[in-house]
N, C-alpha and C positions, 0 to 999 in steps of 0.2 A: 182701539185705532182703525182709521177710515179705511173701508173694505177697498180702495183703489191702491190704498197703501199697500194692504194687506195682499191682494191679488200681483201689485208688482212687488213686492218681496220673493210672491211664490214661484214669479216668472224669472225672477234673476237668480232663485235657488235651482232651480230646474237647470238653467242655462249653464248652471258651473257645476252640474250634477254632470250634465251631458256633456260639458268641455271636460269632466276630470276622468270620465269612461274612454272619451273618443283619446285621451295621453297614455291610457292604461294598453288598449288596444292596437294602437301606433307603435307603444312601445316593444311590444311582444311584435308586432307583424315588420316595422323598418325600424329598429335603433336605432340606423346613422341620418336619421334623416330622410329630409327630402323635399317638397316645395313647398309654398307661399302658408299651403293650408296648413301644415305641420307646421311651419316657426308661427305660425300664428297660435297654434294648439297650445305649444311649448309654452309662448311669450301670454298667456291669458291664466295660462293654470299658476304659473313658476312663482307666482307671488304668494297664493295660495300655501304652496308646497316646500318654498325655502322655510319660514320659519318650524315648522313641524320637523324638518330634517334635522335641524339645527338641537331640538328637545330631543329629540327621537338618537337610541346609543346606534351604534351601527348595527347590524345584523348580518353582517357578511354577505352584499352583493343583494339583498333583497333590500328593495322599496318598499315601506309597509305608507308610508305618505300619503299616498292617496285613498289607501283606505281609511286612515284616520279624518284625511278630509272629507270624506265621502260620509262619515256615520256622524262627522260636525255639521255637516250642511244638511242630512238628514235629520238633525236631532232639531237645528234651526228653524227648519219649515214645520215642523211639528208642531213650536214653539210659537210660530207667526197663525196657524193656524186656528190654535186653540184661543185669538185672542180675538 
């Protein structure tokens, strides 16, 4: 894989991880939402988290989908780094 594509994917995965971490923090600090930045974070991460939520069984109010998404993206980053 060309180095430019690998670097782009690493940057993209890093940005996705940052957005997921931001969503987790925002869900703890301001669970009712807020401004346009919070809306952007939710809109950017929901397409990744919704399919995971459909697969996971209900856990009684604890959303494990961000943790699964972070693990999957980290795994993809390692795969791209080895190519």
